[in-house]
C-alpha positions as CSV (number, residue, x, y, z in Angstrom):
1,X,0.0,0.0,0.0
2,X,1.3,3.5,-1.0
3,X,1.6,5.9,1.8
4,X,1.2,9.7,1.7
5,X,4.5,11.5,1.5
6,X,5.8,14.6,3.1
7,X,7.9,17.6,1.8
8,X,9.5,19.9,4.4
9,X,10.1,23.3,2.9
10,X,12.4,25.4,4.9
11,X,14.7,28.4,4.5
12,X,17.5,26.2,6.1
13,X,18.8,23.1,4.6
14,X,20.0,21.8,8.0
15,X,16.6,22.6,9.7
16,X,14.7,20.7,6.8
17,X,17.0,17.7,6.9
18,X,17.0,17.5,10.7
19,X,13.3,17.6,11.0
20,X,13.1,14.9,8.2
21,X,15.5,12.7,10.2
22,X,13.4,13.1,13.3
23,X,10.1,12.4,11.5
24,X,11.6,9.3,9.9
25,X,12.4,7.8,13.4
26,X,8.7,7.7,14.0
27,X,7.5,6.9,10.5
28,X,10.1,4.8,8.9
29,X,8.0,3.8,5.9
30,X,6.8,7.3,4.9
31,X,8.5,9.1,2.0
32,X,9.9,12.2,3.7
33,X,11.8,14.7,1.6
34,X,13.6,17.8,2.7
35,X,13.7,21.0,0.6
36,X,15.6,23.6,2.5
37,X,17.9,26.4,1.6
38,X,19.2,27.6,-1.8
39,X,21.3,25.4,-4.1
40,X,24.5,27.2,-3.0
41,X,23.8,26.5,0.8
42,X,22.5,29.9,1.6
43,X,19.4,30.6,3.5
44,X,16.2,30.8,1.3
45,X,13.8,28.7,-0.7
46,X,14.1,27.3,-4.2
47,X,11.2,26.4,-6.4
48,X,13.1,23.6,-8.4
49,X,14.3,22.0,-5.1
50,X,10.7,21.9,-3.8
51,X,9.3,20.7,-7.1
52,X,11.9,17.8,-7.3
53,X,11.2,16.9,-3.7
54,X,7.5,16.9,-4.4
55,X,8.1,14.5,-7.3
56,X,10.3,12.1,-5.2
57,X,7.7,12.0,-2.3
58,X,4.7,11.2,-4.3
59,X,4.5,7.3,-4.3
60,X,0.9,7.3,-5.5
61,X,-1.1,8.4,-2.4
62,X,-0.3,12.2,-2.6
63,X,1.9,14.5,-0.7
64,X,1.5,17.0,2.1
65,X,3.9,20.0,2.2
66,X,4.8,21.7,5.4
67,X,6.8,25.0,5.6
68,X,8.5,27.1,8.1
69,X,8.0,30.8,7.6
70,X,7.3,33.6,4.9
71,X,8.2,32.7,1.5
72,X,8.4,29.0,2.1
73,X,4.6,28.9,1.9
74,X,4.4,30.6,-1.3
75,X,7.2,28.4,-2.9
76,X,5.3,25.3,-1.7
77,X,2.0,26.6,-3.2
78,X,3.7,27.4,-6.5
79,X,5.1,23.8,-6.7
80,X,1.7,22.4,-6.1
81,X,0.1,24.5,-8.8
82,X,2.6,23.4,-11.2
83,X,1.7,19.8,-11.0
84,X,-0.4,18.2,-13.7
85,X,-2.8,17.3,-11.1
86,X,-2.7,19.8,-8.1
87,X,-5.1,17.6,-6.2
88,X,-2.4,15.1,-5.5
89,X,-0.7,17.5,-3.0
90,X,-1.7,19.7,-0.2
91,X,0.1,22.6,1.6
92,X,-0.7,22.3,5.3
93,X,-1.1,25.5,7.5
94,X,0.5,23.9,10.5
95,X,3.3,24.4,13.0
96,X,6.5,23.2,11.2
97,X,7.8,20.7,13.9
98,X,4.6,19.6,15.5
99,X,2.8,19.4,12.3
100,X,5.4,17.3,10.7
101,X,5.6,14.9,13.5
102,X,1.8,14.5,13.6
103,X,1.6,14.0,9.8
104,X,4.3,11.5,9.7
105,X,2.7,9.3,12.2
106,X,-0.7,9.6,10.6
107,X,0.9,8.7,7.2
108,X,2.7,5.7,8.8
109,X,-0.8,4.5,10.0
110,X,-2.1,4.5,6.4
111,X,-4.2,7.6,6.7
112,X,-5.3,9.3,3.4
113,X,-4.2,12.6,1.9
114,X,-7.0,14.7,3.5
115,X,-6.6,12.9,6.9
116,X,-2.8,13.5,7.0
117,X,-3.2,17.1,6.0
118,X,-6.0,17.6,8.8
119,X,-3.8,15.9,11.3
120,X,-1.0,18.3,10.6
121,X,-3.3,21.3,10.8
122,X,-4.6,20.2,14.0
123,X,-1.2,19.6,15.7
124,X,-1.2,23.1,17.3
125,X,-4.2,22.3,19.3
126,X,-2.8,18.8,20.3
127,X,0.3,20.5,21.7
128,X,-1.7,22.6,24.2
129,X,-1.3,21.0,27.6
130,X,-2.8,20.1,30.0
131,X,-5.2,18.1,28.0
132,X,-9.0,18.0,28.3
133,X,-10.5,14.7,29.4
134,X,-12.1,13.1,26.2
135,X,-15.2,12.2,28.1
136,X,-14.8,8.8,29.5
137,X,-16.7,8.3,32.8
138,X,-17.6,11.9,33.1
139,X,-20.4,13.0,35.4
140,X,-23.3,15.1,34.6
141,X,-24.7,17.7,37.0
142,X,-26.7,15.1,38.8
143,X,-23.7,13.0,39.4
144,X,-24.6,10.3,36.9
145,X,-22.1,8.9,34.4
146,X,-22.5,10.1,30.9
147,X,-22.0,7.9,27.8
148,X,-20.2,10.6,25.7
149,X,-17.0,8.7,25.4
150,X,-18.7,5.6,24.0
151,X,-20.7,7.6,21.7
152,X,-17.6,9.1,20.3
153,X,-16.1,5.6,19.8
154,X,-18.9,4.1,18.1
155,X,-19.8,6.9,15.7
156,X,-16.8,6.1,13.4
157,X,-13.8,3.9,13.2
158,X,-10.7,5.3,15.0
159,X,-8.4,7.2,12.4
160,X,-5.7,9.4,13.5
161,X,-7.6,12.2,11.9
162,X,-11.0,12.5,10.2
163,X,-11.2,13.4,6.6
164,X,-11.9,17.1,6.0
165,X,-15.2,16.4,4.3
166,X,-16.6,14.9,7.5
167,X,-16.7,18.3,9.2
168,X,-20.1,19.3,7.7
169,X,-21.9,16.1,8.6
170,X,-20.6,16.4,12.1
171,X,-21.9,19.9,12.5
172,X,-25.3,19.1,10.9
173,X,-25.9,15.9,12.9
174,X,-29.0,16.4,15.1
175,X,-28.3,15.7,18.9
176,X,-30.6,12.9,20.3
177,X,-31.2,15.3,23.3
178,X,-32.8,17.8,20.9
179,X,-35.3,15.4,19.4
180,X,-38.8,16.0,20.8
181,X,-40.8,13.1,22.4
182,X,-43.3,11.4,20.1
183,X,-46.8,12.8,20.1
184,X,-49.9,10.8,21.2
185,X,-52.9,10.5,18.7
186,X,-54.4,13.4,20.7
187,X,-51.5,15.6,20.0
188,X,-50.1,15.4,23.5
189,X,-46.6,14.7,24.2
190,X,-45.7,11.5,26.0
191,X,-43.7,11.9,29.1
192,X,-41.3,9.5,30.9
193,X,-42.6,8.4,34.3
194,X,-40.4,8.8,37.3
195,X,-40.2,5.1,37.8
196,X,-39.0,4.7,34.2
197,X,-36.5,7.5,34.6
198,X,-35.1,5.9,37.8
199,X,-35.1,2.3,36.5
200,X,-31.6,0.8,36.4
201,X,-29.8,0.5,33.0
202,X,-30.1,-2.8,31.2
203,X,-27.0,-5.0,31.6
204,X,-24.3,-3.8,29.4
205,X,-22.9,-6.0,26.7
206,X,-19.5,-7.5,27.6
207,X,-16.3,-7.2,25.9
208,X,-13.7,-10.0,26.4
209,X,-10.7,-8.9,28.3
210,X,-7.3,-9.0,26.7
211,X,-4.8,-11.6,27.7
212,X,-3.0,-10.3,30.9
213,X,0.7,-10.2,30.4
214,X,3.4,-9.1,32.8
215,X,3.4,-5.4,32.0
216,X,-0.4,-5.3,32.6
217,X,-0.7,-4.5,36.3
218,X,-4.4,-4.2,36.4
219,X,-7.5,-4.7,34.3
220,X,-11.1,-3.7,34.9
221,X,-14.3,-3.0,33.0
222,X,-16.9,-0.4,34.2
223,X,-20.5,-1.3,33.2
224,X,-21.6,2.1,34.3
225,X,-19.0,3.7,32.1
226,X,-20.3,2.3,28.9
227,X,-18.2,-0.9,29.0
228,X,-14.9,0.8,29.1
229,X,-11.8,-1.3,29.5
230,X,-9.0,0.1,31.5
231,X,-5.5,-1.3,32.0
232,X,-2.4,-0.1,33.9
233,X,0.8,-0.4,32.1
234,X,4.4,0.0,33.3
235,X,6.9,1.8,31.2
236,X,9.9,-0.3,31.3
237,X,11.9,1.3,28.7
238,X,14.8,3.8,29.6
239,X,13.1,7.0,29.0
240,X,9.5,6.5,29.2
241,X,7.0,8.1,26.6
242,X,9.5,9.9,24.5
243,X,8.9,10.6,20.8
244,X,9.5,7.2,19.3
245,X,7.6,5.0,21.9
246,X,4.8,7.6,21.6
247,X,4.7,7.2,17.9
248,X,4.7,3.4,18.3
249,X,1.8,3.7,20.7
250,X,-0.2,5.9,18.4
251,X,0.3,3.5,15.5
252,X,-0.9,0.5,17.6
253,X,-4.3,2.0,17.8
254,X,-4.5,3.4,14.3
255,X,-7.4,1.9,12.4
256,X,-9.2,0.3,15.3
257,X,-12.9,1.0,16.0
258,X,-12.2,2.3,19.6
259,X,-11.7,5.4,21.5
260,X,-8.4,5.0,23.3
261,X,-6.9,7.4,25.9
262,X,-3.9,7.4,28.1
263,X,-3.8,8.9,31.6
264,X,-0.8,9.8,33.8
265,X,-1.4,11.6,36.9
266,X,-4.0,14.3,36.3
267,X,-3.4,14.5,32.6
268,X,-5.1,12.5,29.9
269,X,-4.2,12.3,26.2
270,X,-5.7,10.9,23.0
271,X,-3.7,7.7,22.3
272,X,-3.7,8.6,18.5
273,X,-1.9,12.1,19.1
274,X,1.9,11.8,19.6
275,X,2.1,15.3,20.7
276,X,-0.5,14.9,23.4
277,X,1.2,11.6,24.6
278,X,4.5,13.5,24.8
279,X,2.7,16.1,26.9
280,X,2.0,13.6,29.7
281,X,5.5,13.7,30.7
282,X,5.6,9.9,31.8
283,X,9.0,8.6,32.4
284,X,10.8,5.3,32.8
285,X,9.2,3.3,35.5
286,X,6.1,5.2,35.6
287,X,2.8,3.6,35.2
288,X,0.1,4.8,32.7
289,X,-3.6,4.0,32.7
290,X,-5.0,3.1,29.2
291,X,-8.7,3.4,28.7
292,X,-10.6,2.0,25.7
293,X,-14.2,1.9,24.6
294,X,-15.8,0.5,21.5
295,X,-15.9,-2.8,19.5
296,X,-12.1,-3.0,19.4
297,X,-11.4,-1.9,22.8
298,X,-10.0,-5.3,23.9
299,X,-7.7,-5.5,20.8
300,X,-6.4,-2.0,21.6
301,X,-5.4,-3.1,25.1
302,X,-3.9,-6.3,23.8
303,X,-1.7,-4.4,21.3
304,X,-0.6,-1.8,23.9
305,X,0.2,-4.5,26.5
306,X,2.3,-6.3,24.1
307,X,4.1,-3.1,23.2
308,X,4.8,-2.3,26.8
309,X,6.1,-5.9,27.4
310,X,8.5,-5.3,24.6
311,X,9.8,-2.1,26.2
312,X,8.4,-0.1,23.5
313,X,11.2,-1.6,21.4
314,X,13.8,0.7,22.8
């Protein structure tokens, strides 16, 4: 399968090449081309260099171009406009370093051109810490558990980023809470009785627990939290959740129909976001809690448990 390629457009050759080297550590199969500086080594951007890099990076799935400052954006856009089919490439408005890292991991996971570009553009938001709780096991004003986390998990498979064309459908979807109750034949609206409102929820469907391996220190299911699976994993590698282990963790959950989060202390991160995982600050010997909900929740925990047992391949 062809993967989306990346072109890094910078005024500095060393900056572009260094960032390409960093991203390649997290996404070894992704075509990443550096297009930095002028042909003579001076600072600047060169159209021919960018166009050549764009051609090398395109393996059939398209290319996302990222840039540092100023004229680099214009040079990247001109190179895309010069293509026979400009739809094969996209210039992402994203932070150069964070956007490149996020896009590389998304591309490594098999995301399409739209998704990789959207992931890059969303990188600035992912880098803002502390991170908000995605909604697992949250409580409403009355103290009851909500199901927002599970709803998010079951609405769509778990990509690293949603394609851009899904934004409109998400905004126009009607909330169940906004739907009026059905009318009776006399025109009166039916009401839920107090006994019905206070009745216990039906027994939740069960998800088989993953195989417990040495790195898995605890595993639990919470029926009142929409059958969420939770596991505590020990970081046995030397430096904890640094860049490459975080990228491996994100790639493990790519493509699964599950909502997966990682908690360390009072911070929680989307397991599909390398930048958010880095923001947790979890080091060697620390224990992280992984939570998952959705049809592939057990598979997500199985994969992450095996990854932890291998020491994140460090």
